[in-house]
VEXVEXZA-421821 format. One record per residue (C-alpha): residue in one letter; z, y, x negated. Coordinates in pm, whole numbers, plus 50000, padded with zeros to 5 digits. Example, Ala and Ser with C-alpha at 12.3 -4.5 7.8 and 13.67 -1.06 7.14 Angstrom:
REM residues 2
A507804955048770S507144989448633
//
This chain:
REM residues 799
M097572438802861P097372400602908F099322384703186P102482365603095G102152328303120G104462324203421L102802351903615W099332337803541W100362303303661L101822318203981L098612337404047C096502306203999C098702286404239R098362313204505Q094662320404466G093522285504366F091602276704054T088862253803928L089392228903649L086832203003544R084832209703858R087872201704072D089462228204305Y093202232704334G095572254704530E093572274404778A091332246604900D094262225705018R095792255605189E092482263705364A092142228205489D095692228305625G095162262405786E092002250905962A093812220306093E096512242606239E093932265106400E092402235306579E095622228506768E094612248107081A092762226507328S089192236707400F089842234707773E087312260707875L084252242607740R082432215007924A079042199207866Q076362208308111G075782172508212D079262166408355Q079142154908712G081622151408993S084522172609109L086532191008846E090232197108837V091702221708591S095442227508603L095742253008325S094732289708318Q095442293307947P096012270507645T099392253607618R101202245907300S103222214407248S106562215907073S106412181006926G104802178006586S103532142806652E101992153306984R100352183206815S098792160906551L097642136706817L095912164507011V094132176706702A092972141906613E091692135006964E089802168006977M088232162706637R087112127406737S085552140807060L083722170006904I082742158006557V080772127206475E082862107006231K081212101205899G082072069805709P083182067405347E079562068205228P078672093104950V077932128805043E074512126804881D073562097005106D074492112705441P071572104505672D072472131705923A072262160105673L069652186005763I070232209005468K072802209105188G073592228704880W076102249304684L077312281104849Q080142304704773R082732312105037E084742344505067V083572362804757R086392384104623G086122412804381G082462410104295V081412433504016K084562454904033S086962426403943P084932398703778W088052380303654I088502365604003R085862338904010P083972332104339R084692297804487K081782273604520Y081692245504775W079192218904868F077942226405220V076222201105445L074572210705777T074322182606033P073052183006393D076642187506512S078562207706251L078602227305929D080832208805676Y081902217905329Y083272196205049S084962201604717S081912187604536N078742167504593E080112136204423K080702103604603G084002102504784S084552140004780R087042151705038R085792172205332L087702205005327G086562219405659S084122216605946L082722241306197V081492225406520L078182240706633T077602246907003S075292269007200L077932296607187C077902298406806S076002326106632V074782334306284L074172367706117W071262374705890P071942386905534D072202424505497K071512447305206Q074842465405227T076812434005134Y074352427204853K074852462204714E078622458904725T079062423204594G075752412804441Y075462383604685W073482377805004S075772368705294V075372342805569T077992345805847V078432317606098F080712323606400G082402294106566R085092291006827K087982290206580H086392297306245C084072322806092Y082362310705775R081242339105545L078992322905289Y077312339204991T074452331404762E072692349904483R069192343004615L067812358504935K065382330004996E068222304905002A070262326405241V067312329205482R066802291605464W070392285005566V070282310705846C067132295905996A068512260405977V071822269306140Q070092289306415K067782260006485V070772237006536I072442262406767D069272266006973S069022228407017K072452225907184A072812223207562P074342253907734V078112252607761Q079792257408097T083382267908157P085662252708424T085212284308632Q081492279308644L081852242708738L084392251109007M082092278009146R079412251009179D081892227809353V082912255109594E079272262109679E078562225009737H081592219409967C081562252910150G081202233710478S084292211910424P087512232110468E089722203010363V087842197710035L087882235209963E091622237710019Q092122208409783I089942224809517Y091912257209535R095262238909543C094522216709244N092922243609025P095172273408951I092362289108747L090802299709078R093952316809202Y096032347009121T098062345708803S100662368908658S100322355008306P097632367108066L094412349207989Y093762336007641A090022329907699P087392344707930L086422327508253L082722326908161P081052316007837F080342342907577P078882338707229Y081272337606940G081272366306699S079842401506734L076112405106710D074732435406893Q077592440707130S078682475207019A077822502007271P076182534007149G078342564807143P081882572307042R083302540507197S083722510206975Y084102474407098T084942440906947T083452407707053L082632401007416R085312373907434D088002397607311E086852425507544A086942401607839V090552392607764K091462429207719L089892438008053F092022411908226N095112428108076S093872461508212L093402446108555Q096972434008556Q098132469508481L096532481008805E099272464209008S101962488608889E099842519908825R100752549709042D097352566108966P094882537808911V091742559708920P091422566508541L092052529908462M089422519408716Q086922543508565G087642529408219V086962493808335L083712505108498Q082652523408181T083262492307973C081082472108208L078362498408186D078482497907806L078642459607790P076542446008080P077322409108008L080932416108115V079962425008473D080022388908594E083282383008406I085032412108582Y083742400508920C085192365908855Q088512380208736L088782402309047V087942373009275K090612352609098Q093292379809131T092522385709501T092732348509584E096162338509725P098122367509573P101942367109603S101932396209849P098602398710038G097882434410138G100462449109901Q099842478709675G098872457409374D096562435509580L094842465909735H094292480709390Y092282449509303W090272453009621Q089642489809552L088312482309207L086182454609355T084802480609597C083882503809309M082252474809123S080152465809428C078832501609445T077972502609075F076862468108951L075072438809102P076272404808975S074062375308887P072992352409175P075602324709113V078452349909091L077052369009392R077092337409604F080632329909497L081692365609572R080142364609919F081972332209991H085232348609876L084612378010110D083952355110407R087062334310329T089202365510309E087912379010642S088552345810814R092072342210675F093172378210721P091222393011014S091752429911100S093632435710773E092932460910501M091612432910283A089132422910556K087982459110589Y087392461310217A085532427910227C083232441010500F082592473410305I081842454009985R079372431110163E077412460810293A077482478109953L076132447309774G073052448709996K072262484209879T073312484609514K070442484009262G072102497408948R073582529808824E072972552508526C076572564908524V079862551308642P081382567008954S083092600208905L086802604208970E086042620209303E083732591909402I086352565909308L088912583509530V086412583609816L085532547009769M089212537609769R089332551810123R085932536610218Q084532570910301E081512592010214M081332621109969I080442656510064C077692670909846T076972708409842V073322718409805H072522755209745C069452769909914P068162803109769G068002828510047A070022806610286P073622794610316A074652763810117C074362730810300S076942703010297V075492668110308A077442635510346I076262610310084S077262575809973S076992558509638H073472547409731T071992580209861T068902591609672A067592626609614Q064602619509842E066892611110134V068872643410092A065702664410056Q064262648110367E067442655910563L067352692310444V063692695910535S064512684110888R067712704910914L066082737310793G063012733611014L060502728510734S058882696610866Q055602714310951S055262731610615P052332719710397N054332727010080L056522702309895F060282705309841A062752688109607L066272690209470Y066882706809133E069672704408880Q070462740508795S072682755208526R072742786808323R070642771208048R067972751608232E066622739308560H064712707408628P063832687108939V065802656109034G063682624709062S063182613009416A064692578709341T067652592509148L071082585809295L072952617709370A076202600509279D074932598008919V074022634908922L077532644109038T079012622508764R076942641008504F078212674008647E081782661508613N081212650508251L079632683808159A082492702708319G084922682508104E082992687507780E082232724807811R085192747907798E083272779307874Q084012804808143D081112794408363P079852759208287Q078862754608651C076112730108737R074862727409089L072182712409311C069522735309459F066882729309728K063622746709638H059842744909651Y058422717909428G054702721209489F052862751109637L049962738209840D049592768410070T051452801110007D049192824010213N050072811410559V053842810610537P055322830810831R057302861110713E060162854910957S060662818610856L063252804110627E060522790810400F059382826510329A062932834910219L062862805009983L059462816409855F060802851509798E063832839009599Q061682815809388A059232844209312H062182865809201E063392838308966M059912837108809V060012874808753L063432873608584R062342845508355G059292864908244Y056782841308403V055002869508592P053002890108340T052672925308476S053342961308375E056802976208336E056093000408618T055442971108852L058622954008735Q060632985008823T058992985609169L059882949109217A063482956409124A063592984709379L062192961609649R064832936009557L067552962209610Q066032972409941S066022936110060L069662931609957N071272964710059S068702981610284D068513019610224F069933036209916S073673043309923T076143050909651H078663027809823A076332997909841P077192967909619F075062970309308P074052938809112R073782937808736L070582949508573E069752914608439E069732902608804L067022928108892F064942933408581P063702908508314P066092911808016H063382903107762V061572935907843L064572956307732H065012935807416A061332941307332R061942978707308L064442974607025P063172977606666A062602944206498P065182936306227R063942940605871H064032908905669R064252912505294P061922889505102P063782862004918A064232865504548K061612846404350C063512843104024R066272817704006G068492841903821A067962868204089R068982843304357L072082834104156R073082870904117A072472876604488G074682847004573L077462858704346L077322894104488A077302880604845G080562862304783G082442892404648L082952928404750W079232933304793G079222905405050Q081922922905248A079892955005241L076822936105368A078852920905653K080082955605746Q076532968905746R075362940705970A078222947106214E077342984206225R073662976206279D074502952206564Q076692978606722R073883004006704L071472979006861R073932972407146G074303009707200R070503013307203L070242984907449R072763001707682E070763034007666E067523015807750G069252997808035A070633030508175S067213047008167T065603016908333M068273016108602A067743053108671A064023046908716I064743017808951L067113039209159E064473066309198K061993040609325W064633026109554K065193060109717L061483061709801L061803029810011Q063933047310275G063473031410618M061832999210497G063342968410658R064352936710481P061372915710599E058962943010492A060622946010149M060422908410094A056782907810204A055902936509970Y057692919109682V055822886109737A052512905209775L052962921909437V053812888709267R050882871309436E048482895609270W048902875108954P046232847608962G048672821508840F051142825809126G052032791909277S051692773608946T054612758508762L054722771308404F055822750708105D056312763407750V054142741607524D052772740907172V049102732207198R046832719206924A043412703406917S043032666106864P042152667406488V045182661206270G046452692206096A045062717106348A047022749506396R049562750606678Q049832778506930R052632786407177L051142788507528W052032785007892L050762754008068G050342762708435I050042733308676G048872743009025A047612726009334K043912730409241A043742734808864V045522733508531S045472765808329L046472777607986Y047982812307943K048992832407641P052582843507707G052532877807868E048782877407941P047772878308311E044392861408266P044202824708159L042642814507831D041142784007996S041302767708337F039982734108454C040182717808792Y041292682108843G037692670808878R037162678108507I040252658808394S039272623608296S042752611408206F046222622608108G049402606707982A052182608107725S051292601107364D054982599207276S058302612707404S057412648607308T053602649707325F051512651307642R047752645607639I045132658207881S041522646907837V039092672807973E035522660707962D034712656507592R037892670207435D041562661107417L044372686507452L047712677307300F050812695807419E054132693207238T056962699207478S060382685907578Q059292684107945V056792655607922E058272636708216E058342667408444I054712676108364A053552640608438Q055492638808764L054072671908887L050512662108799N050942629008981T052342647609282Y049362671209309L046872643209256T048502621709523S048612651409763A044932659209701A043962622909759A045972622310083R044332654110215Q040762645410115P038732630910409P036812598610351L033222604010232S031692571710365P032732539510534E033102523110195P036202503110111A039302524710123P040972534909800S044262520709681P047192522909929A049212543909683A046652571909713S045582569710077D048532557110280P050062586610466S053442569510455A053402572910078L053662610810114P056372622310357R055382655610498G057162684110331L058582662610056C057862655109696P056232620209688A058812592809662A057662580709324G059902566909059P059812576708693W056282584708587Q056282557908318H056522530808582Q053932543908828P050552527808888P047692540508673V047202571808881G047572590808552S043962582108467F042292603408733H038522601708765S036702623909008Q034792605809276P031032610309303G030192638809530A033712653409529R033802691109501C036582712909364G037602744809535H038632762209212A036432792209128G036232783608760C034862749108825S031922756909056
//
């Protein structure tokens, strides 16, 4: 149905129209709108070459009420930022770098072609991006976007082209965002490159806060000048009004500023303003801990905002209305958490240290001075965090105290260790080695993250505060009955298991770790031996047999997989080959026949559970009979007999990893094996087999490393072994540990130049500790291990 004449004329007046290559309606409105948007003074931007002292009396833009004054401000700003172009024709502009027809704000596209895209004549100059109604002489300039170093441009994307049929070029400015469109990709790329070149040629922009920070640093020795700077520049002092612009320069627009994960963010400038509003809410919050953690999480997701938050906190803690009040202390507490989590850039760090010194000198022996002293010490230790502080850590930091970390020791009582936000796993392990009397042990120890699903060692350089934060996050995500995660202190590397005294605490740790290997199925032996081991375990726990003794569950004594192996394997029906047969099977499964199948599966599962209970009862009866035969055996003797039986397996002392191994040729068959890494050799086992398929000492390994995130490579003489596993990092760290330990123990062969300090310096290997190495990807090339001439290996298979 055609539009009535009056309605069509109204639509054209609102949307604008083109007649005889002249634009009406919308263009005038756009020009007026852009003039109104330029009314706010660009107070926060200064050229880098400005010299002398700076005075800024505004902390946010001000708006004038007089129309004439507003027009005057706009005219002055436009004259200062844009080079005036004379009445010369557009085609003869000598400053034009690139020009051409582009479409702005495409509407409708293919879906509503009756709305015609608007074309404008765009001209790019060294200072701005202008657009005109046409390219004829005397055409009126409809708008201009001033280009500075903070502007940004987006490359054309395919998604916009699929939706509209045009390639987009988006240019972000301080007040405007030009979304331009063209039908040719080559032209869009040409405009993007030209605009980016102009942006890169601009001098960096500095805000008044940056210039004032420089002035404060220059006049730090003149108290009178400093007082005048703070008195004449309210932007450095506390304010109760909101900010309309960040204190530091941030690029306009949103490029790659969205953090991964469920959180979504806008531009950095908008997020900086939002964070200041959040800071102001701290003053009246009764429980500021969640809000503090939210601010810290935003800084972790958007690292460029770290300096901004530091500057905002320094501003809000400078000359507050009530020094030492609740609101002021909340700012100082958040500043304390920031200092234990993030390290600012050098200019902001110097300004922050000056602020701390100034606070201590003006308010000695106050709470603010105590926080300033704590923050100064924390800044000297902070190196970066993987996680933000947990709620418990924030509460502790607010009181300037240390956290209490509980470390579980198998076979010994749990240990409580006081830690700070900077304590590493190596420091805690070293303290436990000293506290438990393990300093003289030749074996290596480490901390482990342990849960019901998995267990893996904690890196020596890992901050325990980050580990505790992960535990808190997991406890909040999992709503199960027992989602407990904990820290354990255990053996990391077995260098000598034969000479461990039976009465020592280390032997108890060795006994508990051997029992864990048995329960996980990593000790291949007969079922009769497993029942004997279970009886010895009961004897070590409860002494002689008694019906009143506390009895653990069967899965805590006997490997569960052995009982499951006795059950008959489920029968799998072959899938129907004919399409019609599959269709009939699907239709039957959705009706009454499907309900009958579900009932049959439930009955079969019930029978299997009953069979499993019967097998468990018979196994428990056999264990009890063996337990009765151990009458009179003491706990140390039971533990020693248990370890002796486990030690009969040749692979005892090795750490086993489940891997899929294949030869180096592409397309070779994969095989699930155990990769055993020991102190003297690396072995390959077929799961459940006591004897290794192959074993090679470290002298035969020419190199090793990670091919990718899930593939580990070991080069043995003339062949390459590729292992697919999710524990690439743990395998590499353990290999590096054993190689470093072997190099430290090996005596020098000749008075030749000593090897590298990383391999020979005794301080690099604290006694009784896992070597204090960082992540294996960042270690020196110890992963390419070449045997020295004349070196002998003690492994029997390598002689």
